[in-house]
C-alpha positions, 0 to 999 in steps of 0.5 A: 417289850419287843416280841422276839425278845419276849419269845426268847425270854419266855423260852428261857424261863421255860427251860429253867422251869423245866430243867433248872438254872444250870441247864440254861445256856445261850445254845439251849435257848437258841435251840428252843426258839429256832435260832442260832446262839449268835442270832440271840445277841441282838435281842438279849445280849450275852448270858448275863444280859439273858439273866437280867432279862429273866429278872425282868420277866419275872418282875413283870409276871409278879406285877401280873399276879399282884393284879391290875389297879389295887389302889382302891383296896385298903393297904392291909389287904394290898400288903397281903395281896402283895406277899401272896403274889410274891409267894405265888411267883416263887412257886411258879418258877422255883428254878428261876426265882432266886435270881431276884436276889442274886441278880441286880434289878434289871429293867424298869419293871423291877422297881415296881415291887418297891413302889407297891410296897412304899405305896402301901406304907404311905397309905397306911400313914407311915412317916416318909422318913421311915418308909425306906427302912420299912420297905427294905425290911418287908421286901427282905422278908418276902424275897428271903422267905420265899427264896428259902421255901423254894430252895429248902433253906428255911428250917422245916417245922416237922409239926406243921404239914404242907397244908399249913405252910400257907397258913403259916405264911399268912400269919407272917403277913398279919405280923407285917401288917401289925408291924406297920400299925405299931410304926404308925401308932395304931397297934 
């Protein structure tokens, strides 16, 4: 990614983190990077392209959060690590994070989430014809749960405290692992 484009996207993400998605405009981002609004267009296009760039940036950050090369790690641990990375990203960027569900995948980096999930499932021994369905199901859970968590869209469990939220999420990840194990006849 071009350095200037990356600077602009980083500043747009910082703006959304600080003030929310509604505060992001070409003008506001341009002010943060010391350019005019028109000077942004060669690097990020219009506002829609800028939003797509934020989606791409979030996916890149998710890949970084997930780790370098988890190929030597058991698929169960990789699936849990991927889930935790998705949750960490949602908490790091709660204002921008819902863009992952409301915008189409923007760039080549966006497909890595699906590829990482597929890799886990193939390594688990899931039959090839079932991998796309399970990938969609797990991706829908991870993104839906975490968006609901950061937007307040999930029903609150009054009995569980904030400290229990991570344990509850980990229990849900364990359920996903068991689902995969049942699919391959292990559970």
